[in-house]
Rosetta silent file (secondary structure, phi, psi, omega in degrees, C-alpha in Angstrom):
SEQUENCE: MNRPQLASRVLITGVCALFALYFLLPVYWLVVSATKSTSDMFGTSGLWFANPRLLANLHAVFSYDNGIYLRWVLNTVLYAGAGATVATLFAAAAGYALAKFSFRGKEAVFNVVLGGVLVPATALALPLYLMLSKVSLDNTYWSVLLPSLVSPFGVYLTRIYAEASVPDELLEAARVDGAGESRIFAGIVLRILTPALVTVFLFQFVAIWHNYFLPLIMLSDPKLYPITLGLTSWYSAADRQPELYQLTVGGTFVAVLPLMIAIGSLQRFWRAGLTQGSVKG
SCORE:     score description
SCORE:     0.000 S_00000001
   1 L     0.000  125.108 -179.935  -15.188   34.138   19.619 S_00000001
   2 L   -78.934  171.005 -173.269  -17.560   33.317   22.495 S_00000001
   3 H   -64.401  -41.404  177.338  -16.679   30.927   25.302 S_00000001
   4 H   -60.988  -40.092  178.061  -18.558   27.854   23.989 S_00000001
   5 H   -64.713  -42.030  179.153  -16.798   28.157   20.624 S_00000001
   6 H   -63.502  -43.511  179.690  -13.426   28.565   22.313 S_00000001
   7 H   -63.748  -40.410  178.636  -14.041   25.567   24.558 S_00000001
   8 H   -63.344  -42.719 -179.785  -15.112   23.473   21.575 S_00000001
   9 H   -65.746  -41.229  178.144  -11.991   24.427   19.621 S_00000001
  10 H   -63.083  -41.797 -179.851   -9.730   23.661   22.576 S_00000001
  11 H   -63.286  -44.895 -179.974  -11.432   20.281   23.054 S_00000001
  12 H   -63.988  -42.949  178.531  -11.061   19.370   19.373 S_00000001
  13 H   -62.296  -41.543  178.897   -7.407   20.443   19.350 S_00000001
  14 H   -64.591  -41.465  178.519   -6.721   18.400   22.472 S_00000001
  15 H   -64.972  -42.210  178.002   -8.367   15.286   21.027 S_00000001
  16 H   -63.015  -38.551  178.432   -6.417   15.671   17.776 S_00000001
  17 H   -64.556  -40.343  178.201   -3.190   16.075   19.757 S_00000001
  18 H   -63.665  -42.912  177.844   -3.919   12.877   21.701 S_00000001
  19 H   -64.097  -41.077  178.432   -4.563   10.950   18.482 S_00000001
  20 H   -62.118  -42.655  177.770   -1.378   12.346   16.947 S_00000001
  21 H   -63.309  -40.683 -179.953    0.596   11.281   20.022 S_00000001
  22 H   -60.817  -42.053 -177.708   -0.995    7.827   19.901 S_00000001
  23 H   -81.715  -30.165 -176.034    0.045    7.280   16.270 S_00000001
  24 H   -86.932  -22.583 -178.214    3.458    8.956   16.441 S_00000001
  25 H   -60.210  -44.855  176.197    4.693    7.361   19.668 S_00000001
  26 H   -61.742  -35.402  178.128    5.389    3.939   18.042 S_00000001
  27 H   -65.756  -42.503  178.159    7.260    5.689   15.223 S_00000001
  28 H   -62.307  -44.384  177.808    9.355    7.582   17.761 S_00000001
  29 H   -59.456  -40.420  179.871   10.091    4.336   19.639 S_00000001
  30 H   -63.486  -43.585  179.130   11.154    2.708   16.368 S_00000001
  31 H   -61.912  -44.888 -179.441   13.542    5.560   15.548 S_00000001
  32 H   -64.946  -46.302 -176.650   15.076    5.438   19.034 S_00000001
  33 H   -66.677  -30.182 -179.758   15.383    1.647   19.090 S_00000001
  34 H   -67.639  -16.366 -179.162   16.976    1.564   15.620 S_00000001
  35 L   -94.173   -4.329 -173.201   19.928    3.507   17.017 S_00000001
  36 L  -102.038  159.577  169.333   20.636    1.126   19.914 S_00000001
  37 L   -78.965  170.580 -179.194   22.546   -2.101   20.318 S_00000001
  38 H   -61.167  -42.436 -179.391   20.651   -5.215   21.367 S_00000001
  39 H   -66.570  -41.077  178.175   21.759   -4.858   24.994 S_00000001
  40 H   -67.731  -31.288 -178.131   20.848   -1.155   25.118 S_00000001
  41 H   -65.208  -33.975  179.812   17.483   -1.847   23.538 S_00000001
  42 H   -97.676  -18.144 -174.725   16.518   -4.088   26.465 S_00000001
  43 H  -101.604   -5.244  179.554   18.591   -2.394   29.168 S_00000001
  44 L  -127.379  170.973  179.696   17.607    1.252   28.682 S_00000001
  45 L   -64.698  138.443 -179.070   14.392    3.233   28.345 S_00000001
  46 L   -73.413   -8.293 -177.705   12.692    2.756   25.001 S_00000001
  47 L  -106.399    4.862 -178.916   11.935    6.484   24.778 S_00000001
  48 L  -130.996  144.100  177.825   15.479    7.810   25.217 S_00000001
  49 L   -72.615  147.186  177.713   18.587    7.546   23.082 S_00000001
  50 L  -150.541  115.667  179.490   21.575    5.646   24.474 S_00000001
  51 L    50.636   60.813 -175.819   24.929    5.252   22.700 S_00000001
  52 L   -56.963  135.730  178.065   23.493    5.881   19.196 S_00000001
  53 L  -149.141   53.815 -173.969   24.961    3.650   16.476 S_00000001
  54 H   -61.666  -46.377 -176.656   22.452    3.880   13.644 S_00000001
  55 H   -63.010  -40.775  178.461   24.942    3.465   10.779 S_00000001
  56 H   -64.615  -39.559  178.554   26.500    0.374   12.352 S_00000001
  57 H   -65.228  -42.792  179.428   23.059   -1.132   12.891 S_00000001
  58 H   -65.417  -37.982  176.815   22.011   -0.462    9.297 S_00000001
  59 H   -61.979  -40.633  178.356   25.256   -1.990    8.033 S_00000001
  60 H   -64.152  -39.644  178.881   24.508   -5.095   10.105 S_00000001
  61 H   -60.729  -47.790 -174.627   20.982   -5.292    8.656 S_00000001
  62 H   -80.037  -16.032 -179.132   22.160   -5.132    5.049 S_00000001
  63 H  -101.015  -13.128 -177.312   25.166   -7.419    5.505 S_00000001
  64 H   -64.677  137.562  176.880   23.542  -10.204    7.530 S_00000001
  65 H    52.867   50.938  177.688   23.279  -13.578    5.768 S_00000001
  66 H    59.130   33.987  175.660   25.035  -12.361    2.599 S_00000001
  67 L    74.991   32.515 -177.999   22.760   -9.344    2.243 S_00000001
  68 H   -63.838  -29.162 -178.909   19.456  -11.220    2.221 S_00000001
  69 H   -63.766  -39.355  177.561   17.638   -8.123    3.508 S_00000001
  70 H   -62.026  -36.659  176.418   18.493   -6.164    0.363 S_00000001
  71 H   -62.996  -40.313  177.785   17.009   -9.031   -1.642 S_00000001
  72 H   -64.867  -39.591  178.389   13.821   -8.752    0.410 S_00000001
  73 H   -61.416  -46.905 -179.839   13.696   -5.002   -0.216 S_00000001
  74 H   -64.304  -39.400  176.770   14.024   -5.494   -3.973 S_00000001
  75 H   -60.835  -44.316 -178.634   11.371   -8.216   -3.906 S_00000001
  76 H   -65.505  -40.654  176.815    8.987   -5.930   -2.026 S_00000001
  77 H   -61.254  -40.625  178.123    9.621   -3.059   -4.433 S_00000001
  78 H   -64.527  -50.600 -178.969    8.847   -5.420   -7.310 S_00000001
  79 H   -60.031  -49.937 -175.116    5.686   -6.789   -5.716 S_00000001
  80 H   -74.646  -43.257 -177.769    4.364   -3.413   -4.556 S_00000001
  81 H   -67.499  -53.578 -179.548    5.556   -1.284   -7.480 S_00000001
  82 H   -66.948  -43.779 -178.695    4.532   -3.574  -10.331 S_00000001
  83 H   -62.840  -45.158 -178.680    1.388   -4.802   -8.594 S_00000001
  84 H   -68.346  -37.845 -179.419    0.133   -1.337   -7.680 S_00000001
  85 H   -65.744  -49.480 -178.923    0.916    0.123  -11.122 S_00000001
  86 H   -67.442  -40.363  178.907   -0.840   -2.623  -13.091 S_00000001
  87 H   -62.342  -36.709  178.578   -3.741   -2.767  -10.626 S_00000001
  88 H   -66.839  -42.226  178.188   -4.218    0.985  -10.990 S_00000001
  89 H   -64.606  -43.272  177.276   -4.299    0.762  -14.806 S_00000001
  90 H   -62.077  -42.988  179.420   -6.776   -2.127  -14.670 S_00000001
  91 H   -63.575  -39.003  178.392   -8.934   -0.198  -12.184 S_00000001
  92 H   -62.949  -46.843 -179.266   -8.850    2.883  -14.419 S_00000001
  93 H   -64.357  -46.161 -178.650   -9.953    0.929  -17.479 S_00000001
  94 H   -67.450  -43.956 -179.361  -12.665   -1.010  -15.641 S_00000001
  95 H   -64.979  -40.810  178.064  -13.974    1.987  -13.711 S_00000001
  96 H   -64.094  -42.585  179.638  -14.100    4.166  -16.818 S_00000001
  97 H   -63.480  -43.156  179.992  -15.908    1.456  -18.793 S_00000001
  98 H   -68.418  -27.218 -177.817  -18.470    0.953  -16.025 S_00000001
  99 H   -84.101  -35.652 -167.292  -19.021    4.698  -15.713 S_00000001
 100 H  -118.814   -2.767  179.321  -19.253    5.753  -19.371 S_00000001
 101 L  -120.435  147.328  177.422  -20.321    2.738  -21.445 S_00000001
 102 L  -108.460  127.737  178.149  -23.645    0.927  -21.544 S_00000001
 103 L  -155.247  158.801 -178.372  -23.651   -2.844  -21.989 S_00000001
 104 L   -64.984  134.043  179.031  -25.688   -5.833  -20.882 S_00000001
 105 L    82.866   12.366 -177.284  -24.866   -6.986  -17.364 S_00000001
 106 H   -59.078  -49.337 -178.771  -23.167   -3.742  -16.423 S_00000001
 107 H   -68.385  -32.272  177.211  -24.760   -3.479  -12.982 S_00000001
 108 H   -64.940  -41.179  176.861  -24.215   -7.180  -12.349 S_00000001
 109 H   -61.693  -43.621 -179.053  -20.509   -6.723  -13.027 S_00000001
 110 H   -65.838  -36.176  177.194  -20.390   -3.749  -10.685 S_00000001
 111 H   -65.062  -36.965  175.244  -22.185   -5.736   -7.977 S_00000001
 112 H   -63.161  -40.469  177.345  -19.550   -8.449   -8.311 S_00000001
 113 H   -61.477  -44.307  178.048  -16.888   -5.771   -7.883 S_00000001
 114 H   -61.933  -37.926  176.038  -18.635   -4.531   -4.716 S_00000001
 115 H   -62.177  -37.278  177.520  -18.703   -8.106   -3.471 S_00000001
 116 H   -64.326  -32.387  177.436  -14.967   -8.282   -4.036 S_00000001
 117 H   -65.245  -34.599 -174.142  -14.510   -5.210   -1.853 S_00000001
 118 H   -82.211  -18.817 -177.657  -16.320   -6.953    0.999 S_00000001
 119 L   -83.175  123.490  179.406  -14.356  -10.230    0.856 S_00000001
 120 L   -67.787  145.356 -176.818  -11.247  -10.127    3.082 S_00000001
 121 H   -63.191  -32.059 -179.255   -7.985  -10.950    1.324 S_00000001
 122 H   -64.394  -29.157  179.425   -7.102  -13.605    3.901 S_00000001
 123 H   -71.495  -20.444 -178.582  -10.200  -15.608    2.897 S_00000001
 124 H   -95.931   -9.977 -173.091   -8.915  -15.795   -0.687 S_00000001
 125 H   -62.902  -48.067 -178.008   -5.315  -16.766    0.088 S_00000001
 126 H   -66.749  -46.775  174.321   -5.842  -20.517    0.360 S_00000001
 127 H   -57.574  -38.814  177.624   -8.050  -20.827   -2.778 S_00000001
 128 H   -63.336  -40.580  178.500   -5.493  -18.768   -4.683 S_00000001
 129 H   -61.849  -44.273 -179.901   -2.719  -21.064   -3.500 S_00000001
 130 H   -62.931  -39.997  179.052   -4.637  -24.149   -4.655 S_00000001
 131 H   -66.185  -47.176 -176.105   -5.287  -22.561   -8.065 S_00000001
 132 H   -72.444  -31.009  177.300   -1.715  -21.409   -8.618 S_00000001
 133 H   -67.660  -27.270  178.031   -0.196  -24.645   -7.379 S_00000001
 134 H   -65.230  -27.934 -179.805   -2.199  -26.491  -10.034 S_00000001
 135 L  -109.038   18.436  173.933   -0.272  -24.595  -12.722 S_00000001
 136 L    61.138   36.203  176.760    3.062  -24.789  -10.843 S_00000001
 137 L  -105.197   -0.857  175.794    3.201  -21.073  -10.042 S_00000001
 138 L   -69.389  152.777 -176.815    3.447  -21.457   -6.274 S_00000001
 139 L    58.338   39.346  173.211    6.760  -20.398   -4.730 S_00000001
 140 L  -135.019  168.037  175.949    7.431  -18.011   -7.626 S_00000001
 141 H   -59.546  -34.678 -177.140    7.251  -14.254   -8.045 S_00000001
 142 H   -65.232  -27.912 -177.689    4.020  -14.708   -9.989 S_00000001
 143 H   -66.120  -25.642  175.928    2.272  -16.297   -7.003 S_00000001
 144 H   -96.758  -34.362 -176.838    2.426  -12.941   -5.185 S_00000001
 145 H   -70.204  -47.727 -173.375    2.229  -10.654   -8.212 S_00000001
 146 H   -58.322  -47.436  177.909   -0.853  -12.089   -9.932 S_00000001
 147 H   -66.122  -18.854 -178.318   -3.260  -11.694   -6.971 S_00000001
 148 H   -83.569   -6.973 -175.603   -1.936   -8.155   -6.476 S_00000001
 149 L   -83.895   -1.295 -176.882   -2.987   -7.037   -9.950 S_00000001
 150 L  -119.630  129.932  178.537   -6.662   -6.758   -9.010 S_00000001
 151 L  -132.435   92.310  178.704   -8.128   -4.003   -6.832 S_00000001
 152 H   -57.366  -40.188  177.302  -11.941   -4.148   -6.444 S_00000001
 153 H   -62.164  -37.501  178.435  -11.845   -1.009   -4.298 S_00000001
 154 H   -63.403  -40.792  177.457   -9.851    0.717   -7.045 S_00000001
 155 H   -63.517  -44.327  179.336  -12.499   -0.175   -9.635 S_00000001
 156 H   -60.462  -49.953 -178.187  -15.241    1.111   -7.342 S_00000001
 157 H   -63.491  -40.570 -178.365  -13.451    4.394   -6.595 S_00000001
 158 H   -67.095  -37.843  178.431  -12.516    4.966  -10.230 S_00000001
 159 H   -64.406  -46.406 -179.436  -16.061    4.427  -11.431 S_00000001
 160 H   -60.901  -42.679 -178.563  -17.474    6.885   -8.902 S_00000001
 161 H   -68.674  -40.688 -179.018  -14.824    9.455   -9.770 S_00000001
 162 H   -65.658  -39.044  178.291  -15.213    8.999  -13.535 S_00000001
 163 H   -60.192  -36.688 -175.576  -18.987    9.460  -13.348 S_00000001
 164 H   -88.746  -24.067 -167.888  -18.505   12.777  -11.568 S_00000001
 165 H  -114.792  -19.234 -177.418  -15.405   14.123  -13.296 S_00000001
 166 L   -99.764  107.367 -177.616  -15.321   12.968  -16.931 S_00000001
 167 L   -69.681  135.694  175.432  -17.812   15.052  -19.011 S_00000001
 168 H   -62.936  -33.639 -179.454  -19.756   13.151  -21.664 S_00000001
 169 H   -63.450  -37.293  179.315  -19.525   16.241  -23.888 S_00000001
 170 H   -66.304  -39.344  179.007  -15.731   16.058  -23.850 S_00000001
 171 H   -67.440  -42.226  179.189  -15.776   12.420  -24.900 S_00000001
 172 H   -65.135  -39.774  178.448  -18.229   13.085  -27.699 S_00000001
 173 H   -63.235  -39.051  178.120  -16.152   16.004  -28.958 S_00000001
 174 H   -66.118  -38.775  178.631  -13.063   13.792  -29.056 S_00000001
 175 H   -67.211  -39.391  177.932  -14.952   11.103  -30.996 S_00000001
 176 H   -62.550  -35.008  179.036  -16.238   13.701  -33.480 S_00000001
 177 L   -76.344   -0.786  175.508  -12.641   14.816  -34.026 S_00000001
 178 L    95.260    7.905  179.637  -11.762   11.246  -34.997 S_00000001
 179 L   -75.428  135.946  176.642  -10.032   10.068  -31.823 S_00000001
 180 L   -78.558  168.216 -176.605  -10.298    6.347  -31.113 S_00000001
 181 H   -64.364  -38.521  179.333  -11.357    4.961  -27.765 S_00000001
 182 H   -65.800  -37.974  178.549   -7.834    3.944  -26.791 S_00000001
 183 H   -69.254  -39.450  177.284   -6.514    7.422  -27.588 S_00000001
 184 H   -61.669  -44.136 -178.813   -9.343    9.048  -25.643 S_00000001
 185 H   -64.235  -47.930 -175.928   -8.622    6.836  -22.653 S_00000001
 186 H   -73.689  -36.675 -173.000   -4.847    7.359  -22.711 S_00000001
 187 H   -94.124  -23.354 -175.526   -4.801   11.036  -23.661 S_00000001
 188 H  -118.759  -54.351 -172.032   -7.851   12.462  -21.907 S_00000001
 189 H   -65.024  -44.711 -177.633   -9.418   10.140  -19.350 S_00000001
 190 H   -61.587  -35.936  179.243   -6.235    9.158  -17.534 S_00000001
 191 H   -66.910  -42.391  179.764   -5.311   12.810  -17.048 S_00000001
 192 H   -66.224  -35.491 -176.380   -8.721   13.666  -15.600 S_00000001
 193 L   -84.737    4.167 -174.217   -8.633   10.607  -13.342 S_00000001
 194 H   -51.420  -47.355  179.706   -5.142   11.354  -11.991 S_00000001
 195 H   -58.907  -44.008  179.519   -6.239   12.232   -8.407 S_00000001
 196 H   -66.753  -38.530 -178.105   -8.300    9.049   -8.111 S_00000001
 197 H   -68.708  -36.378  175.341   -5.571    6.927   -9.715 S_00000001
 198 H   -64.569  -38.317  177.112   -2.927    8.231   -7.319 S_00000001
 199 H   -63.268  -46.579  178.514   -5.248    7.322   -4.460 S_00000001
 200 H   -60.942  -44.169 -179.535   -5.770    3.824   -5.844 S_00000001
 201 H   -59.906  -45.498 -178.510   -2.024    3.424   -6.390 S_00000001
 202 H   -64.896  -44.453  178.800   -1.204    4.452   -2.823 S_00000001
 203 H   -60.654  -45.758 -178.318   -3.820    2.183   -1.281 S_00000001
 204 H   -69.026  -40.146 -179.914   -2.677   -0.775   -3.373 S_00000001
 205 H   -61.789  -47.103 -179.674    1.024   -0.021   -2.854 S_00000001
 206 H   -65.385  -41.236 -179.622    0.646    0.147    0.934 S_00000001
 207 H   -62.700  -43.307  179.574   -1.538   -2.985    1.002 S_00000001
 208 H   -70.074  -40.161 -179.020    0.987   -5.014   -1.010 S_00000001
 209 H   -59.671  -37.802 -178.723    3.952   -3.597    0.928 S_00000001
 210 L   -92.669   -0.720 -176.173    2.378   -4.741    4.212 S_00000001
 211 L   -62.590  129.274 -179.370    0.990   -7.992    2.830 S_00000001
 212 L  -121.875  -46.196 -170.781    2.035  -10.901    5.004 S_00000001
 213 H   -67.634  -41.849 -179.060   -0.462  -13.737    4.804 S_00000001
 214 H   -62.590  -50.439  175.712   -0.417  -14.213    1.011 S_00000001
 215 H   -60.743  -33.682  178.070    3.411  -14.522    0.770 S_00000001
 216 H   -61.060  -39.770  179.806    3.339  -16.794    3.823 S_00000001
 217 H   -74.788  -39.608 -169.755    0.994  -19.154    1.997 S_00000001
 218 H   -85.012  -32.293 -166.161    2.639  -18.910   -1.412 S_00000001
 219 L  -111.213  140.764  172.614    6.385  -18.800   -0.742 S_00000001
 220 L  -124.497  -14.374  179.659    8.853  -21.235    0.799 S_00000001
 221 L   -89.916  117.703 -179.457   12.090  -19.889   -0.695 S_00000001
 222 H   -58.055  -24.951 -179.875   13.571  -17.124    1.540 S_00000001
 223 H   -71.067  -13.323  178.270   15.066  -15.456   -1.545 S_00000001
 224 H  -100.271   -4.233 -174.953   11.528  -14.682   -2.740 S_00000001
 225 L   -63.100  145.218  163.645   10.306  -13.252    0.576 S_00000001
 226 L   -81.967  176.731 -176.957    9.043   -9.671    0.871 S_00000001
 227 H   -60.444  -42.618 -175.779   10.198   -7.573    3.819 S_00000001
 228 H   -58.586  -47.896 -178.512    7.235   -8.486    6.026 S_00000001
 229 H   -70.439  -37.847  178.874    7.813  -12.218    5.794 S_00000001
 230 H   -64.010  -45.159  179.546   11.584  -11.867    6.041 S_00000001
 231 H   -65.550  -34.745  176.711   11.451   -9.766    9.201 S_00000001
 232 H   -64.520  -38.623  178.428    9.008  -12.227   10.739 S_00000001
 233 H   -66.131  -36.315  175.526   11.446  -15.069   10.055 S_00000001
 234 H   -65.558  -46.474 -176.755   14.196  -13.080   11.800 S_00000001
 235 H   -64.088  -37.234 -179.636   11.980  -12.312   14.783 S_00000001
 236 H   -67.842  -22.738  178.863   10.916  -15.958   15.164 S_00000001
 237 L   -97.951    2.923 -174.327   14.588  -16.964   15.371 S_00000001
 238 L   -69.409  -25.151  177.889   15.569  -14.171   17.783 S_00000001
 239 L   -62.928  -33.103  178.619   15.177  -16.385   20.862 S_00000001
 240 L   -88.759  -28.774  178.569   18.120  -18.466   19.603 S_00000001
 241 L  -128.635   89.761 -173.689   20.049  -15.514   18.133 S_00000001
 242 L   -57.111  -26.422  179.944   19.386  -12.397   20.250 S_00000001
 243 H   -63.804  -17.806  179.145   21.130  -10.093   17.753 S_00000001
 244 H   -70.120  -19.940  174.233   18.197  -10.680   15.436 S_00000001
 245 H   -59.910  -48.801  179.682   16.047   -8.505   17.675 S_00000001
 246 H   -66.778  -37.443  178.258   18.089   -5.468   16.675 S_00000001
 247 H   -64.619  -36.236  178.207   18.201   -6.561   13.033 S_00000001
 248 H   -66.165  -43.926  179.011   14.416   -6.859   13.039 S_00000001
 249 H   -65.141  -45.674  178.354   13.991   -3.366   14.492 S_00000001
 250 H   -62.497  -39.785  177.526   16.536   -1.895   12.068 S_00000001
 251 H   -65.801  -36.609  177.028   14.901   -3.657    9.130 S_00000001
 252 H   -66.365  -40.024  177.425   11.497   -2.339   10.178 S_00000001
 253 H   -58.881  -45.432  178.398   12.918    1.176   10.376 S_00000001
 254 H   -65.861  -37.361 -174.428   14.214    0.899    6.797 S_00000001
 255 H   -66.918  -29.004 -177.162   10.945   -0.666    5.606 S_00000001
 256 H   -83.663  -17.380 -176.028    8.764    2.271    6.682 S_00000001
 257 H   -62.607  -46.522  178.945   10.907    4.919    4.977 S_00000001
 258 H   -60.312  -35.087  178.625    9.681    4.261    1.375 S_00000001
 259 H   -67.904  -40.690  178.642    6.066    4.443    2.547 S_00000001
 260 H   -63.877  -41.277  179.204    6.670    7.735    4.324 S_00000001
 261 H   -65.837  -44.824 -178.088    8.350    9.167    1.223 S_00000001
 262 H   -63.576  -47.000 -178.646    5.601    7.932   -1.130 S_00000001
 263 H   -69.145  -38.582  179.233    2.737    9.215    0.989 S_00000001
 264 H   -64.816  -37.491 -177.828    4.495   12.497    1.744 S_00000001
 265 H   -81.081  -23.385 -175.538    5.202   13.225   -1.922 S_00000001
 266 H  -113.216    8.695 -172.713    1.774   12.176   -3.215 S_00000001
 267 H   -65.658  -29.480  179.142   -0.493   13.245   -0.350 S_00000001
 268 H   -66.064  -36.761  174.098   -1.909   16.257   -2.224 S_00000001
 269 H   -69.916  -36.166 -178.957   -3.182   13.922   -4.946 S_00000001
 270 H   -62.613  -47.421  179.006   -4.364   11.502   -2.273 S_00000001
 271 H   -61.808  -40.604  179.184   -6.483   14.112   -0.529 S_00000001
 272 H   -64.287  -41.073 -179.111   -7.936   15.227   -3.848 S_00000001
 273 H   -66.657  -30.929 -178.973   -8.760   11.668   -4.817 S_00000001
 274 H   -77.838  -27.802 -171.793  -10.546   10.997   -1.552 S_00000001
 275 H  -112.909  -35.040 -170.669  -12.704   14.143   -1.598 S_00000001
 276 H   -66.099  -40.499 -178.022  -13.014   15.608   -5.054 S_00000001
 277 H   -67.833  -22.082 -177.671  -14.908   12.753   -6.635 S_00000001
 278 H   -87.382  -13.491 -176.954  -17.495   12.758   -3.874 S_00000001
 279 H  -111.347  -14.171  177.058  -18.404   16.441   -4.149 S_00000001
 280 L   -75.677  149.579  178.056  -18.441   17.005   -7.885 S_00000001
 281 L  -163.027    0.000    0.000  -21.761   16.647   -9.550 S_00000001
């Protein structure tokens, strides 16, 4: 390896290390702070452990206000799990149809989908609230679930992946053998689209898990809150109840664990979904 190549590799490694430090430092601070009492959190360095009491802090998080935090966790799992699963299935069906079937207005439909990708979710929150309040669905689980069932980006990604990865010859052979369209979709297409569908699921799951503005608009009952809105309500009251600072940090620590587990266990599918569909041809 000559000197310019070595210098380039060292520079790239150094830049990657700086980015890794930038992203991991807040996670490290969160882990350290989750082990401290409220007084230690403000009275000691945020980068060093002091009198660790993680289990006691977690017990306080889950027992505060009759265990309301556990209710928020279950709500978030419902919103993110059900919303991401159904949105992924809808995206698979729509993307496959747009990729492999010919019908009038096909490109117009796809252009509408692309438009949906470009519209920020916050711009749709108020119109959605007005629509759902007209049918008395505001301040219910459905007010958060229904908007989460649609993923324009998922439809776009699935169509691109299906065009590149699902052979027309395979579909025709299945039809010749007497398989119906629903059987072809469930038994063949979904298996081929697995990398893209895992990617769509992860993107939608993370987006719903972190969603704050939509629940803020839709919900007024604390028992329906997701974790994001619940922790914000704790933090806003921390000036009057200082112990809520520690409960907020501990709750945030618990909230990131499911995302780390999901991404860590599915990252090989995620990487495949992001790259494989763009290079096949």
